[in-house]
C-alpha positions in Angstrom: 0.0 0.0 0.0 1.0 3.6 -0.4 0.4 6.4 2.1 0.2 9.8 0.6 -0.5 13.4 1.8 1.4 12.9 5.1 3.8 14.8 7.2 6.6 12.3 7.9 9.0 12.5 10.8 12.0 10.4 9.8 14.1 11.5 12.8 17.1 11.7 10.4 18.2 15.1 11.6 16.0 16.5 14.3 12.5 15.6 13.4 13.7 15.0 9.9 10.2 16.3 8.7 9.0 15.8 5.2 6.0 18.1 4.7 4.4 16.6 1.8 5.6 12.9 2.3 4.7 9.5 1.2 5.5 6.0 2.4 5.4 2.6 0.6 4.8 -0.6 2.2 5.1 -4.1 0.8 4.4 -7.3 2.9 4.4 -5.5 6.2 7.8 -3.8 5.5 8.4 -0.2 4.7 10.4 0.0 1.4 10.3 3.6 0.6 9.9 7.0 2.4 10.3 10.4 0.7 8.6 13.4 -0.8 5.4 12.6 -2.6 6.7 14.3 -5.6 9.4 11.8 -5.9 7.1 8.8 -5.3 8.2 5.8 -7.6 5.8 4.3 -10.0 4.0 1.4 -8.1 0.7 -0.2 -8.0 -1.4 -0.9 -4.8 -4.1 0.7 -2.8 -3.4 4.3 -1.9 -4.5 6.0 1.4 -4.8 9.8 1.8 -3.6 10.6 5.3 -5.0 14.0 5.2 -1.9 15.8 6.3 -1.5 13.7 9.4 1.9 13.4 11.1 3.4 9.8 10.8 6.4 9.0 13.0 8.4 5.9 13.6 6.5 3.6 15.8 7.2 4.2 19.6 9.7 2.0 21.4 9.3 1.4 25.3 12.8 0.6 26.3 12.3 -0.2 30.0 9.3 -2.1 31.4 8.5 -4.8 33.9 5.0 -5.8 32.5 5.1 -9.5 33.5 4.1 -9.8 37.1 1.2 -10.9 39.3 -0.6 -9.3 42.2 -1.3 -5.7 43.2 0.6 -3.1 45.2 -2.1 -0.4 45.4 -1.9 -0.2 49.2 1.7 1.2 48.8 0.3 4.3 47.1 -1.6 5.2 50.4 1.6 4.4 52.4 3.7 6.8 50.4 1.1 9.5 50.7 1.3 9.1 54.4 5.0 9.6 54.2 6.6 6.2 53.8 9.7 6.2 51.7 10.7 3.5 49.1 12.8 2.0 51.7 10.1 2.1 54.4 7.7 0.3 52.1 10.2 -2.5 51.3 11.1 -3.0 54.9 7.4 -3.3 55.7 7.1 -6.2 53.4 5.9 -4.3 50.4 7.9 -3.3 47.4 9.5 -5.8 45.0 9.2 -8.7 47.4 5.3 -8.3 47.6 5.2 -8.8 43.8 7.7 -11.6 44.0 5.5 -13.6 46.4 2.4 -13.1 44.1 4.4 -14.0 40.9 6.0 -17.1 42.2 2.6 -18.7 42.7 1.1 -17.6 39.3 1.1 -20.0 36.3 2.7 -19.1 33.1 -0.7 -18.9 31.5 -1.9 -16.6 34.3 1.2 -14.3 33.9 0.7 -14.2 30.2 -3.1 -13.2 30.5 -2.2 -10.5 32.9 0.7 -9.1 30.9 -1.2 -9.1 27.6 -3.8 -6.7 29.0 -1.1 -4.2 29.8 0.7 -4.9 26.5 -2.5 -4.2 24.6 -2.8 -0.8 26.3 0.8 0.0 25.1 0.2 -1.1 21.5 -2.9 1.0 21.3 -0.8 4.1 22.0 1.8 3.5 19.3 4.3 1.0 20.8 5.7 -1.5 18.4 8.9 -2.5 20.2 8.9 -3.3 23.9 11.5 -4.3 26.4 10.4 -6.7 29.1 12.5 -7.4 32.2 12.4 -10.3 34.6 13.1 -9.7 38.2 9.9 -10.6 40.0 10.9 -14.3 40.6 14.2 -14.1 42.3 14.6 -17.8 41.9 15.6 -19.9 38.8 12.3 -21.3 38.0 10.2 -18.1 38.2 12.7 -16.0 36.5 12.7 -18.4 33.5 8.9 -18.5 33.7 8.8 -14.7 33.3 11.2 -14.7 30.4 9.2 -17.4 28.7 6.1 -15.3 29.0 7.8 -12.3 27.6 8.9 -14.3 24.6 5.2 -15.6 24.0 4.0 -12.0 24.1 6.3 -11.3 21.0 4.7 -14.2 19.1 1.1 -13.3 20.1 1.0 -9.6 19.4 2.3 -7.3 16.6 5.2 -6.2 18.8 8.9 -6.8 18.8 10.0 -8.0 22.3 13.5 -7.6 23.7 13.9 -9.6 27.0 16.2 -8.5 29.9 17.3 -10.7 32.7 17.0 -8.8 36.0 17.7 -11.4 38.5 19.8 -8.9 40.5 16.7 -6.8 41.3 16.3 -7.5 45.1 17.7 -9.8 47.8 15.3 -12.4 49.1 14.8 -12.6 52.8 17.2 -15.0 54.5 20.0 -14.8 52.1 22.9 -12.3 51.7 23.3 -10.6 48.4 26.5 -12.6 47.5 24.8 -15.9 48.4 21.7 -15.1 46.4 24.0 -14.2 43.4 25.8 -17.5 43.7 22.8 -19.7 44.4 20.0 -18.1 42.1 21.2 -15.2 39.8 24.1 -16.8 38.1 22.4 -20.1 37.7 19.3 -18.5 36.4 21.3 -16.3 33.9 23.1 -19.4 32.5 19.8 -21.3 32.2 18.0 -18.4 30.5 21.0 -18.0 28.1 21.1 -21.7 27.3 17.2 -21.6 26.5 17.6 -18.5 24.4 15.4 -16.3 26.6 17.7 -13.4 27.2 18.7 -10.5 25.1 20.4 -8.3 27.9 21.3 -8.3 31.5 20.2 -5.7 34.1 20.7 -5.1 37.8 19.5 -2.7 40.5 22.6 -0.9 42.0 21.3 0.7 45.1 21.7 0.8 48.9 18.6 -1.3 49.3 19.7 -3.8 46.6 23.1 -4.6 45.2 26.5 -2.9 45.6 28.7 -2.0 42.7 31.0 -4.9 43.4 28.1 -7.4 43.5 26.7 -5.8 40.2 30.2 -6.2 38.7 30.0 -10.0 39.3 26.8 -10.3 37.4 28.0 -8.1 34.6 31.1 -10.2 34.3 29.2 -13.3 33.9 26.9 -11.6 31.3 29.7 -10.4 29.2 31.3 -13.9 29.3 28.1 -15.1 27.7 28.2 -12.4 25.0 25.3 -10.5 26.5 25.0 -6.7 26.7 24.4 -5.0 30.0 22.3 -2.2 31.4 21.7 -0.8 34.9 19.1 0.8 37.3 21.6 3.4 38.5 21.6 6.5 40.7 17.9 6.4 41.4 17.8 6.9 45.1 21.5 7.7 45.8 24.8 7.9 44.1 26.8 4.6 44.2 28.5 5.4 40.9 26.6 2.7 39.1 26.5 4.6 35.9 30.3 4.8 35.7 30.3 1.0 36.4 27.8 0.3 33.6 30.0 2.5 31.3 33.0 0.5 32.0 31.1 -2.6 30.7 30.0 -0.6 27.6 26.4 -0.8 28.8 23.6 -0.2 26.4 22.0 2.1 29.0 21.9 3.4 32.5 18.4 4.1 33.8 16.7 6.6 36.3 19.9 8.5 37.1 18.3 11.1 39.4 21.6 11.3 41.5 23.9 11.0 38.5 27.2 13.2 38.9 29.4 14.7 36.2 31.9 11.9 36.4 29.1 9.3 35.6 27.7 11.5 32.7 31.3 11.7 31.2 31.6 8.0 31.5 28.4 7.4 29.8 29.3 9.7 27.0 32.7 8.1 26.5 31.0 4.6 26.4 28.1 5.7 24.2 25.6 4.5 26.9 22.1 5.9 26.7 20.4 7.7 29.6 16.9 6.2 30.0 14.7 8.8 31.8 11.8 7.4 33.8 9.5 10.2 34.9 6.7 7.7 35.9 8.6 6.5 38.9 9.8 9.9 39.9 6.3 11.1 39.9 4.8 8.0 41.8 7.5 8.1 44.5 7.1 11.9 44.8 10.8 12.3 44.4 12.4 15.8 44.5 15.8 15.1 43.0 15.5 15.8 39.4 17.7 13.9 36.9 20.5 16.2 35.7 19.1 16.8 32.1 21.4 19.7 31.5 24.5 17.7 32.5 23.4 14.9 30.1 23.0 17.4 27.4 26.3 19.1 27.9 28.1 15.8 27.7 26.1 14.6 24.6 24.5 11.6 26.3 21.5 10.4 24.3 18.4 10.4 26.4 15.7 7.9 26.1 12.2 8.0 27.7 10.2 4.8 28.9 7.3 4.0 31.1 9.0 1.7 33.6 5.7 0.0 33.7 5.7 -2.0 37.1 3.1 -2.6 39.8 4.6 -0.5 42.5 6.6 2.5 41.5 5.4 3.2 37.9 1.9 1.7 37.5 1.5 3.1 34.0 1.3 1.7 30.4 1.2 5.0 28.5 4.4 5.9 26.7 2.9 9.2 25.4 2.2 10.1 29.0 5.8 9.3 29.9 6.8 11.6 27.2 4.5 14.4 28.5 5.9 13.9 32.0 9.5 14.1 30.7 8.7 17.4 29.2 6.6 19.0 32.1 8.6 17.5 35.0 12.1 17.3 33.5 11.8 20.0 30.9 12.8 17.8 28.0 11.9 19.5 24.7 9.3 17.8 22.5 11.9 16.8 20.0 14.0 15.1 22.8 10.8 13.3 24.0 10.2 11.9 20.5 13.7 11.1 19.9 13.7 9.4 23.3 10.9 7.0 22.4 12.2 6.3 18.8 15.9 6.9 17.8 17.4 6.8 21.2 15.2 4.1 22.6 16.2 1.8 19.8 19.8 2.5 20.7 19.1 1.7 24.4 18.0 -1.8 23.1 20.9 -2.2 20.7 18.6 -1.9 17.7 19.7 -0.1 14.6 16.9 -1.0 12.3 14.1 1.1 13.8 13.2 4.3 15.4 14.2 6.4 12.3 14.4 6.3 8.6 17.0 7.9 6.4 15.3 8.8 3.1 17.1 7.7 0.0 16.7 9.0 -3.5 14.0 7.3 -5.5 14.5 5.3 -8.6 11.7 5.8 -11.1 12.5 2.6 -13.0 12.1 -0.9 -11.6 8.9 -0.4 -9.6 9.2 0.5 -6.0 12.7 2.0 -6.0 15.5 1.2 -3.6 14.4 -1.0 -0.7 14.8 0.6 2.7 17.7 -0.8 4.7 16.1 -0.4 8.1 13.0 -1.9 9.4 10.8 0.9 10.6 7.3 0.8 11.9 4.7 3.6 11.7 2.9 5.0 14.7 -0.5 6.0 13.5 -3.5 4.8 15.6 -6.1 5.9 13.0 -4.7 3.6 10.4 -4.5 0.1 11.7 -3.7 -1.5 8.4 -0.2 -0.1 8.9 0.5 -2.6 11.7 -2.5 -4.8 11.9 -3.2 -6.1 15.5 -2.4 -9.9 15.8 -0.1 -9.9 13.0 3.7 -9.8 13.8 5.5 -7.1 11.8 8.0 -8.7 9.5 
């Protein structure tokens, strides 16, 4: 099919806007993007877009959508003054979700997760990162990752899975014992089963120290897996610099990031993933250092951080809005953060942008696009039909 009379944001340079643009699609794949005046000769149904803006489909590069249970009571606790650490010590937080997730079947987890994912897809998401981390034992961590893989087969979305075994320390174990007995065995089992695309950890005073995260990252890199890190959310343990030393795809949250961490990220090419939903829900006051990231040229992504306790949201457009209103990102930075830079945070070079090429009038459709790019346009479901996996 051919989409005409559109404004097309290619994200090639800034918005990369083509004011009178057209897009050609064959077999679910974009094969040409450019000015309508340069449209190659081709047959197929044409759809007048009425001047609407078409962007690359959105990418949510940080989510925890596979879990069971509810943590709604924590909302009232926080409103009454409880901190993140207070909630965790009272038996809430991550461990409350772990308890519910461990007793849920794979089918139950899938059904609950699909309801959340469908909300994401309805708002333009076509690529989604899903983390484990609510099992904290080998069997449940693998079950979460299997569910994440199934979501990618059941819905029109590309799923990237991230192993987050180092998310919290279960009661009765030291962090190092837990890493030895559960995290590393689960990581190797997930890798052997083809369930993991990247490895994450939570580097924080209530979770794991930099030295402990280093052990997990060393094991991940030995398996050829890229890493990323929850870093500097509640304090500065210099996790971002640790992540950068391991050439991390991203460091995420970063409210307490310092200049040395930003410089290390810039040098390593790591993406800063900004998560305003958690900042809002936790009623934090320490803003991430956006100007510092800008000054060092660190690319910024934006994601929902969808999870049951600290970011119970599925709307990536809302996260973009929050990033602008709470953190003063520009609209361009917010869109880059959910397309171009979000793709980079997942190690994906084939989406989030499209660099237009000169058209060839001979040979039908012209030169085939080298990068797979999905469209975000909710009024035109034929672009990415629900239930059909984009090729």
